LUMNUDREN-555744 format. One line per field, with one value per residue (C-alpha): residue number from 1; residue in one letter; x, y, z. Coordinates in steps of 0.05 Angstrom, whole numbers. Layout:
N
num <- [NUM, ...];
residu <- [a, ...];
X <- [X, ...];
Y <- [Y, ...];
Z <- [Z, ...];
***
This chain:
659
num <- [1, 2, 3, 4, 5, 6, 7, 8, 9, 10, 11, 12, 13, 14, 15, 16, 17, 18, 19, 20, 21, 22, 23, 24, 25, 26, 27, 28, 29, 30, 31, 32, 33, 34, 35, 36, 37, 38, 39, 40, 41, 42, 43, 44, 45, 46, 47, 48, 49, 50, 51, 52, 53, 54, 55, 56, 57, 58, 59, 60, 61, 62, 63, 64, 65, 66, 67, 68, 69, 70, 71, 72, 73, 74, 75, 76, 77, 78, 79, 80, 81, 82, 83, 84, 85, 86, 87, 88, 89, 90, 91, 92, 93, 94, 95, 96, 97, 98, 99, 100, 101, 102, 103, 104, 105, 106, 107, 108, 109, 110, 111, 112, 113, 114, 115, 116, 117, 118, 119, 120, 121, 122, 123, 124, 125, 126, 127, 128, 129, 130, 131, 132, 133, 134, 135, 136, 137, 138, 139, 140, 141, 142, 143, 144, 145, 146, 147, 148, 149, 150, 151, 152, 153, 154, 155, 156, 157, 158, 159, 160, 161, 162, 163, 164, 165, 166, 167, 168, 169, 170, 171, 172, 173, 174, 175, 176, 177, 178, 179, 180, 181, 182, 183, 184, 185, 186, 187, 188, 189, 190, 191, 192, 193, 194, 195, 196, 197, 198, 199, 200, 201, 202, 203, 204, 205, 206, 207, 208, 209, 210, 211, 212, 213, 214, 215, 216, 217, 218, 219, 220, 221, 222, 223, 224, 225, 226, 227, 228, 229, 230, 231, 232, 233, 234, 235, 236, 237, 238, 239, 240, 241, 242, 243, 244, 245, 246, 247, 248, 249, 250, 251, 252, 253, 254, 255, 256, 257, 258, 259, 260, 261, 262, 263, 264, 265, 266, 267, 268, 269, 270, 271, 272, 273, 274, 275, 276, 277, 278, 279, 280, 281, 282, 283, 284, 285, 286, 287, 288, 289, 290, 291, 292, 293, 294, 295, 296, 297, 298, 299, 300, 301, 302, 303, 304, 305, 306, 307, 308, 309, 310, 311, 312, 313, 314, 315, 316, 317, 318, 319, 320, 321, 322, 323, 324, 325, 326, 327, 328, 329, 330, 331, 332, 333, 334, 335, 336, 337, 338, 339, 340, 341, 342, 343, 344, 345, 346, 347, 348, 349, 350, 351, 352, 353, 354, 355, 356, 357, 358, 359, 360, 361, 362, 363, 364, 365, 366, 367, 368, 369, 370, 371, 372, 373, 374, 375, 376, 377, 378, 379, 380, 381, 382, 383, 384, 385, 386, 387, 388, 389, 390, 391, 392, 393, 394, 395, 396, 397, 398, 399, 400, 401, 402, 403, 404, 405, 406, 407, 408, 409, 410, 411, 412, 413, 414, 415, 416, 417, 418, 419, 420, 421, 422, 423, 424, 425, 426, 427, 428, 429, 430, 431, 432, 433, 434, 435, 436, 437, 438, 439, 440, 441, 442, 443, 444, 445, 446, 447, 448, 449, 450, 451, 452, 453, 454, 455, 456, 457, 458, 459, 460, 461, 462, 463, 464, 465, 466, 467, 468, 469, 470, 471, 472, 473, 474, 475, 476, 477, 478, 479, 480, 481, 482, 483, 484, 485, 486, 487, 488, 489, 490, 491, 492, 493, 494, 495, 496, 497, 498, 499, 500, 501, 502, 503, 504, 505, 506, 507, 508, 509, 510, 511, 512, 513, 514, 515, 516, 517, 518, 519, 520, 521, 522, 523, 524, 525, 526, 527, 528, 529, 530, 531, 532, 533, 534, 535, 536, 537, 538, 539, 540, 541, 542, 543, 544, 545, 546, 547, 548, 549, 550, 551, 552, 553, 554, 555, 556, 557, 558, 559, 560, 561, 562, 563, 564, 565, 566, 567, 568, 569, 570, 571, 572, 573, 574, 575, 576, 577, 578, 579, 580, 581, 582, 583, 584, 585, 586, 587, 588, 589, 590, 591, 592, 593, 594, 595, 596, 597, 598, 599, 600, 601, 602, 603, 604, 605, 606, 607, 608, 609, 610, 611, 612, 613, 614, 615, 616, 617, 618, 619, 620, 621, 622, 623, 624, 625, 626, 627, 628, 629, 630, 631, 632, 633, 634, 635, 636, 637, 638, 639, 640, 641, 642, 643, 644, 645, 646, 647, 648, 649, 650, 651, 652, 653, 654, 655, 656, 657, 658, 659];
residu <- [m, r, l, r, v, l, q, i, a, d, q, e, q, d, v, a, l, m, t, g, h, l, t, r, a, g, h, d, p, v, i, r, r, v, e, t, p, d, a, m, e, a, a, l, r, s, e, e, w, d, v, v, l, c, n, y, s, l, p, h, f, h, a, l, t, a, l, e, v, l, k, k, t, g, l, d, v, p, f, i, i, i, s, g, t, t, g, e, s, v, a, v, e, a, m, r, a, g, a, q, d, y, l, m, k, d, n, l, v, r, l, g, q, t, i, e, r, e, m, r, q, a, e, n, r, r, f, r, k, n, v, s, a, c, k, l, a, d, r, d, l, t, e, r, k, r, s, e, a, e, r, k, q, s, e, e, e, l, r, k, s, e, e, r, y, r, v, l, v, e, n, a, h, d, i, i, y, e, h, d, l, e, g, n, y, t, s, t, n, k, a, g, e, q, i, t, g, y, t, l, e, e, t, l, k, l, n, i, a, d, t, v, a, p, e, h, v, s, k, a, r, e, m, i, v, a, k, l, a, g, q, n, i, t, a, y, e, l, e, i, i, a, k, d, g, r, r, i, p, v, e, v, n, t, s, v, v, f, q, d, g, v, p, i, g, v, q, g, i, a, r, d, v, t, q, r, t, q, l, e, e, q, l, r, q, s, q, k, m, e, a, i, g, q, l, a, g, g, v, a, h, d, f, n, n, l, l, t, v, i, g, g, y, s, s, i, l, l, v, k, l, p, r, d, s, p, y, r, a, g, i, q, e, i, q, k, a, s, d, r, a, s, s, l, t, r, q, l, l, a, f, s, r, k, q, i, l, q, p, k, i, l, d, l, n, a, v, v, s, n, l, d, k, m, l, r, r, l, i, g, e, d, v, d, l, l, t, i, t, d, p, k, l, d, k, v, k, a, d, p, g, q, i, e, q, v, l, l, n, l, a, v, n, a, r, d, a, m, p, e, g, g, k, l, t, i, e, t, g, n, a, e, l, s, e, d, y, a, r, l, h, g, v, p, s, g, a, y, v, m, l, a, v, s, d, t, g, c, g, m, e, a, a, t, r, e, r, i, f, e, p, f, f, t, t, k, e, a, g, k, g, t, g, l, g, l, a, t, l, y, g, i, v, k, q, s, g, g, n, v, w, v, y, s, e, v, d, h, g, t, t, f, k, i, y, l, p, r, v, e, e, f, a, t, i, g, e, l, s, g, a, k, l, t, p, h, g, t, e, t, v, l, l, v, e, d, e, d, q, v, r, t, i, l, k, q, i, l, e, n, q, g, y, h, v, l, s, a, s, h, g, k, e, a, l, a, i, s, r, e, p, g, d, i, q, l, m, i, t, d, v, v, m, p, q, m, s, g, r, e, l, a, e, r, m, i, l, a, r, p, s, l, r, v, l, f, m, s, g, y, t, d, d, a, i, v, r, h, g, l, l, d, e, k, l, n, f, i, q, k, p, f, d, s, a, t, v, a, r, k, v, r, d, v, l, d, a, q, v];
X <- [-99, -130, -87, -93, -81, -84, -94, -72, -123, -169, -221, -263, -257, -182, -208, -252, -196, -148, -198, -208, -139, -119, -181, -161, -88, -116, -124, -176, -168, -186, -171, -184, -177, -145, -127, -88, -26, -57, -109, -52, -15, -73, -86, -8, -11, -77, -79, -25, -18, 15, 25, 21, -13, -1, -27, 33, -1, -69, -101, -78, -1, 44, 73, 133, 106, 65, 137, 160, 96, 112, 188, 163, 123, 184, 141, 169, 112, 122, 110, 86, 70, 12, 27, -22, 32, 77, 144, 222, 208, 152, 203, 259, 232, 201, 262, 302, 251, 258, 188, 194, 171, 120, 70, 28, -43, -59, -15, -26, -19, 45, 7, -6, 68, 94, 60, 74, 148, 152, 114, 166, 225, 187, 174, 241, 262, 215, 237, 305, 276, 233, 283, 297, 367, 365, 354, 401, 455, 436, 432, 482, 524, 461, 431, 498, 492, 418, 441, 496, 441, 397, 445, 476, 402, 385, 452, 433, 365, 401, 443, 385, 346, 404, 411, 338, 353, 410, 377, 323, 358, 405, 356, 308, 290, 293, 352, 366, 412, 434, 468, 493, 460, 515, 480, 550, 530, 549, 514, 476, 445, 458, 399, 432, 499, 456, 405, 453, 519, 565, 600, 595, 663, 650, 575, 613, 647, 596, 543, 465, 491, 533, 472, 411, 393, 419, 346, 320, 374, 346, 277, 311, 350, 279, 252, 314, 298, 224, 238, 282, 231, 182, 134, 95, 129, 100, 136, 162, 193, 254, 312, 379, 436, 469, 545, 536, 490, 421, 373, 327, 259, 254, 199, 237, 213, 251, 264, 309, 361, 371, 435, 412, 354, 397, 384, 449, 431, 374, 356, 317, 286, 283, 236, 255, 193, 220, 166, 108, 131, 128, 62, 32, 60, 42, -33, -34, -14, -61, -125, -96, -92, -158, -197, -165, -177, -253, -255, -217, -258, -323, -300, -282, -348, -388, -340, -336, -412, -404, -346, -386, -445, -387, -350, -415, -444, -376, -375, -439, -430, -365, -398, -458, -411, -380, -303, -302, -344, -316, -335, -307, -240, -272, -310, -244, -208, -268, -265, -190, -205, -250, -199, -145, -200, -221, -143, -141, -204, -166, -113, -157, -192, -127, -98, -157, -155, -230, -213, -238, -178, -174, -119, -85, -26, 37, 109, 137, 195, 153, 121, 191, 207, 144, 156, 226, 224, 166, 213, 278, 233, 205, 270, 310, 380, 419, 388, 421, 369, 395, 347, 369, 314, 310, 303, 275, 220, 158, 92, 47, -32, -45, -70, -26, -46, -37, 35, 53, 24, 72, 134, 121, 108, 169, 212, 183, 199, 275, 284, 257, 303, 372, 361, 434, 433, 449, 425, 358, 361, 306, 308, 267, 278, 246, 241, 222, 187, 205, 155, 178, 179, 111, 86, 117, 89, 17, 26, 33, 104, 123, 139, 138, 164, 207, 202, 262, 266, 336, 367, 429, 389, 387, 353, 305, 316, 283, 228, 211, 213, 155, 107, 116, 62, 11, -37, -19, 49, 101, 173, 160, 149, 78, 44, 92, 62, -9, 22, -20, 33, 67, -3, -30, 28, 22, -53, -45, 7, -33, -96, -52, -38, 41, 78, 121, 197, 236, 310, 345, 410, 410, 452, 460, 397, 333, 312, 236, 226, 150, 135, 76, 53, 84, 28, 32, -11, 11, 13, -39, -20, -75, -104, -74, -119, -126, -172, -244, -301, -359, -400, -481, -537, -612, -627, -666, -629, -650, -613, -610, -577, -596, -561, -612, -562, -520, -578, -600, -531, -525, -591, -575, -513, -544, -600, -554, -524, -589, -609, -678, -663, -709, -690, -705, -678, -672, -674, -754, -770, -728, -760, -839, -808, -779, -848, -874, -874, -822, -754, -694, -626, -587, -587, -527, -535, -497, -468, -485, -555, -613, -657, -625, -554, -539, -515, -576, -617, -581, -590, -668, -669, -634, -678, -734, -696, -642, -610, -608, -532, -509, -463, -444, -422, -388, -348, -335, -340, -327, -298, -367, -379, -306, -316, -375, -348, -357, -293, -294, -260, -325, -370, -373, -348, -339, -306, -342, -327, -330, -344, -396, -342, -321, -395, -412, -357, -360, -442, -425, -375, -421, -480, -433, -394, -403, -445];
Y <- [-1034, -1006, -934, -899, -829, -769, -707, -635, -592, -533, -553, -618, -611, -623, -698, -711, -688, -734, -792, -785, -786, -846, -885, -878, -898, -966, -958, -959, -892, -881, -804, -767, -697, -647, -577, -558, -578, -606, -648, -667, -690, -729, -768, -786, -818, -857, -885, -914, -875, -907, -831, -756, -705, -635, -568, -518, -462, -466, -412, -438, -469, -483, -549, -532, -527, -598, -635, -612, -644, -705, -700, -694, -759, -796, -832, -861, -837, -802, -728, -702, -634, -613, -543, -496, -441, -448, -424, -449, -421, -477, -525, -505, -495, -563, -602, -568, -578, -654, -671, -737, -702, -643, -639, -584, -585, -573, -634, -696, -747, -779, -778, -860, -873, -828, -856, -927, -909, -872, -927, -982, -946, -928, -1004, -1023, -973, -1006, -1076, -1060, -1035, -1093, -1146, -1187, -1194, -1273, -1267, -1209, -1257, -1312, -1265, -1228, -1225, -1225, -1163, -1127, -1141, -1115, -1054, -1035, -1042, -1003, -949, -945, -939, -885, -848, -845, -824, -763, -752, -751, -705, -656, -659, -642, -590, -559, -564, -530, -475, -461, -467, -416, -348, -313, -298, -351, -327, -344, -289, -301, -253, -200, -201, -224, -269, -340, -363, -347, -376, -365, -318, -272, -273, -253, -198, -163, -171, -201, -268, -315, -301, -226, -235, -277, -211, -168, -150, -133, -65, -68, -93, -67, 11, 55, 81, 10, -24, -10, -42, -100, -108, -98, -151, -204, -180, -192, -266, -278, -257, -310, -257, -279, -228, -232, -217, -142, -98, -56, -39, -72, -39, -75, -80, -26, 23, -1, 4, -62, -66, -136, -172, -209, -272, -294, -354, -367, -418, -460, -504, -548, -508, -442, -396, -381, -341, -323, -352, -310, -308, -236, -235, -177, -136, -82, -96, -109, -38, -5, -29, -8, 60, 68, 43, 91, 151, 130, 127, 197, 225, 195, 228, 298, 285, 273, 337, 381, 355, 373, 438, 456, 427, 484, 541, 521, 533, 604, 618, 603, 657, 703, 699, 695, 757, 794, 776, 798, 866, 877, 869, 912, 966, 1024, 1019, 1090, 1067, 1082, 1012, 977, 970, 944, 887, 869, 858, 816, 770, 767, 743, 698, 667, 664, 625, 580, 563, 544, 503, 463, 450, 420, 378, 353, 336, 298, 263, 286, 328, 319, 308, 316, 269, 264, 229, 274, 277, 300, 324, 369, 394, 411, 452, 493, 510, 525, 602, 608, 570, 611, 679, 638, 614, 680, 692, 668, 591, 552, 514, 452, 400, 329, 298, 226, 232, 160, 182, 143, 177, 180, 201, 253, 320, 369, 426, 392, 363, 435, 454, 393, 421, 498, 478, 434, 494, 545, 497, 488, 568, 575, 520, 558, 630, 641, 612, 541, 495, 466, 405, 374, 307, 255, 179, 112, 68, -1, -10, -73, -121, -104, -28, -29, -71, -27, 36, 13, 14, -35, -57, -46, 8, 82, 149, 185, 260, 283, 354, 365, 428, 434, 474, 465, 398, 363, 328, 265, 286, 340, 289, 248, 301, 339, 315, 326, 383, 448, 433, 482, 498, 571, 635, 658, 680, 647, 588, 545, 484, 454, 446, 384, 352, 381, 344, 282, 275, 297, 240, 191, 204, 197, 125, 138, 151, 199, 184, 238, 239, 295, 307, 365, 420, 380, 385, 340, 301, 291, 235, 221, 164, 158, 93, 88, 89, 65, 107, 162, 237, 282, 356, 399, 462, 521, 567, 640, 702, 680, 724, 694, 656, 665, 616, 609, 537, 511, 495, 454, 469, 421, 454, 449, 503, 569, 616, 575, 563, 634, 659, 603, 617, 696, 679, 634, 677, 739, 695, 689, 621, 595, 571, 519, 510, 455, 441, 367, 305, 294, 362, 356, 294, 330, 388, 339, 311, 377, 385, 426, 415, 415, 413, 411, 394, 423, 387, 380, 314, 311, 323, 299, 246, 227, 244, 276, 213, 176, 236, 236, 169, 170, 241, 208, 149, 196, 252, 205, 273, 310, 333, 332, 377, 357, 410, 398, 433, 362, 284, 231, 161, 124, 173, 162, 91, 91, 123, 201, 219, 182, 227, 223, 259, 331, 361, 434, 447, 498, 550, 581, 651, 672, 674, 597, 571, 599, 576, 503, 503, 522, 472, 419, 439, 445, 386, 329, 266];
Z <- [348, 418, 435, 499, 483, 530, 491, 522, 486, 496, 442, 443, 364, 370, 399, 345, 295, 320, 329, 252, 231, 282, 265, 190, 207, 231, 305, 355, 396, 467, 481, 545, 536, 596, 593, 656, 687, 751, 709, 668, 722, 757, 689, 686, 757, 752, 684, 636, 561, 501, 476, 498, 446, 463, 428, 426, 458, 507, 545, 615, 598, 543, 510, 544, 609, 596, 578, 649, 678, 644, 663, 732, 736, 716, 663, 593, 556, 478, 475, 407, 398, 352, 325, 286, 280, 222, 226, 250, 319, 338, 313, 345, 414, 408, 396, 442, 493, 486, 449, 410, 349, 330, 271, 239, 259, 180, 153, 202, 149, 180, 254, 254, 236, 282, 345, 321, 313, 384, 421, 396, 421, 483, 495, 479, 533, 585, 570, 590, 654, 668, 651, 715, 750, 731, 667, 656, 684, 639, 578, 595, 526, 486, 524, 517, 440, 446, 487, 446, 387, 419, 437, 367, 345, 401, 376, 304, 315, 358, 300, 250, 308, 310, 231, 218, 272, 236, 163, 200, 223, 163, 111, 149, 117, 186, 229, 286, 336, 404, 457, 526, 584, 571, 499, 461, 406, 401, 340, 275, 222, 138, 137, 196, 153, 87, 118, 167, 122, 180, 170, 233, 257, 257, 284, 347, 364, 373, 417, 407, 421, 363, 316, 349, 330, 386, 409, 410, 451, 515, 496, 477, 544, 574, 537, 560, 630, 626, 589, 649, 698, 665, 634, 574, 519, 449, 389, 390, 329, 329, 276, 273, 232, 175, 163, 108, 158, 127, 178, 176, 214, 244, 289, 341, 386, 440, 487, 552, 543, 605, 623, 680, 707, 702, 654, 603, 547, 501, 433, 388, 315, 283, 218, 164, 164, 111, 57, 105, 141, 69, 58, 120, 113, 38, 60, 116, 69, 10, 70, 96, 18, 5, 60, 43, -25, -13, 25, -30, -83, -49, -29, -100, -133, -84, -105, -179, -182, -139, -189, -250, -225, -216, -273, -319, -287, -296, -373, -388, -350, -386, -447, -436, -403, -446, -454, -417, -354, -283, -263, -318, -278, -213, -253, -292, -215, -196, -259, -248, -178, -200, -248, -191, -154, -209, -215, -142, -146, -204, -164, -116, -166, -194, -120, -103, -169, -191, -247, -314, -351, -432, -449, -515, -544, -528, -546, -481, -524, -555, -483, -454, -519, -525, -455, -459, -466, -413, -367, -378, -363, -302, -271, -281, -308, -247, -264, -317, -353, -388, -427, -449, -491, -517, -595, -591, -532, -534, -531, -470, -463, -415, -408, -439, -395, -333, -361, -367, -295, -272, -305, -285, -217, -214, -244, -193, -136, -163, -173, -100, -78, -113, -87, -108, -174, -201, -256, -272, -319, -348, -381, -418, -433, -435, -373, -355, -286, -256, -219, -145, -155, -187, -134, -77, -109, -128, -212, -260, -286, -353, -407, -385, -407, -359, -348, -291, -265, -225, -189, -155, -93, -23, -23, 33, 97, 104, 142, 92, 35, 77, 70, 14, -24, 36, 14, 47, 70, 52, 78, 40, 78, 96, 36, -18, -24, -11, -3, -59, -115, -101, -74, -147, -183, -151, -162, -238, -249, -207, -249, -308, -290, -268, -209, -180, -148, -110, -90, -47, -9, 34, 2, -63, -96, -110, -174, -189, -237, -267, -296, -344, -385, -455, -519, -583, -609, -658, -633, -658, -683, -640, -673, -658, -604, -624, -608, -638, -642, -594, -641, -630, -650, -661, -639, -583, -519, -454, -403, -337, -271, -198, -179, -182, -190, -242, -282, -286, -309, -355, -383, -391, -428, -472, -491, -502, -556, -594, -563, -542, -478, -432, -366, -314, -246, -247, -289, -284, -305, -359, -386, -379, -418, -473, -484, -502, -576, -612, -634, -579, -616, -557, -483, -433, -364, -295, -283, -212, -191, -140, -168, -231, -263, -317, -350, -338, -364, -425, -437, -432, -469, -537, -536, -551, -591, -627, -662, -591, -582, -509, -474, -399, -343, -277, -225, -198, -216, -173, -182, -198, -256, -276, -280, -318, -377, -367, -389, -453, -504, -552, -499, -500, -436, -405, -334, -287, -278, -343, -380, -430, -484, -460, -459, -530, -572, -531, -549, -622, -631, -605, -652, -708, -698, -752, -721];
***
């Protein structure tokens, strides 16, 4: 069947697309493509067409403008819109403007049937216009019957079209509404009722000033004025206020409603973008924290190497100096300062989630109980401490020292928030995190153990709550806080696979809820630590460290303990030493080194010397090393910075461990 098609499109590939679909439907299409209003009008006046297929949006004009061009010519040619945009707004605009139908570009299965139906209806309309007066007189009764049948058919088609429009609007997930030029609402759909909480009857008594957030009302009115002026306004965002006071961010598209060519109101589609906004904010925060974390981790790495040297030499000098030496007190102060600096770098590493953790199976009830006395001394007598622990609490896997640091940090913050006294409550319990919560906070859903710390202090306003986990942000006076405490807490919990939730009200207090993944293993009882003599040895140790000062002090510490030390500044040098004759019982190697990592060096050394023991050391480890298994509990590791006694005990432990 020969089919003459006028196609309004800006791409030649659209012609090929329509040709393919119409040919498969049994037609023989002849298609002419135009892409401007003038070219369309010229084509309509110069040739006869069976159907007009029009893209919804073109660079030079719009499908609704094309409809006006067709109406201007007075021709009765079926007009079908082809849209590449999904959503109710396209359908609503097309049907209101008078298009016979609209189809999605990615679903043209019924294109041929639609054209055939509209051509039959157009032919019927033309037939009525061309019937001669004499034939009308002879067949007046028959024609009246036919006209009546066609009128009923047209009314039925109009009814169906209106029904499709009604179903489309009422079943939409977005708010579809109308208001007059003064902003008084004249209609809304079910989605509008569900999202805002206002019934249709209530909505019809409201103005946009009643539902749009006050700071966005002027923007909404400016968009209306711009639309009336004919400006091409794309989607814009604002906030609306629900009946219960909730603020809902929405993305709005509007169009002007005309009657007899005169604007009488505005129709809009508002999409709730709450989840998208939250995800965007979460991504921005994550990117910011990651960037600062990379900087913090790098700084901590460099400082740990320096502090290893300072602490190492301080330890050696304290051992060699007599107890009545006048220099002893000064060196002890140097060592204390080094220890305080080491604590700060540990905080930086914990914040950046690059600290080497030593996770164990823990009972959080036991952790809370063990810290009870310390916490009571820490918070003072004017703060009441209440602990509520779940006797059936599940176990978690975390670094016990880090969890204690989290508790102590929260207790200090709570104490500072209650300068005139109050109540501090520590609570444990089992919890299930839903899919929605997990997706929003970037953690797996499922079973968790909760550790909650609540106070009755001054609380925080929203602006402070949004920034509490940022490094170096503090509300305390100068000199009374580094701003690393909560950032460190956040890093510890996240690196342990958990999440932190905060709730706070000004003058009512604050609650921190920490969720750590539940594990099925049984908690182990750790050995009680106590004062031990610094152990010595006579074995041969290969020391591999690229920092000269660190390598020098470690060599001196080990030699003072009786060990025979071979030293290398990088992996290749260590391999060369290993090829020489003689036993090497232990290799101590830094993790991050040029040319060859400590992990790669260890693997190659063990191939040549299967009985070799390995002790890794580092002040910093990046995500790649973590992913490659350096944090496996079976591997021996010592965290920089460290003193001579710590190194000596760790070396002895590794050498004496059962294989």
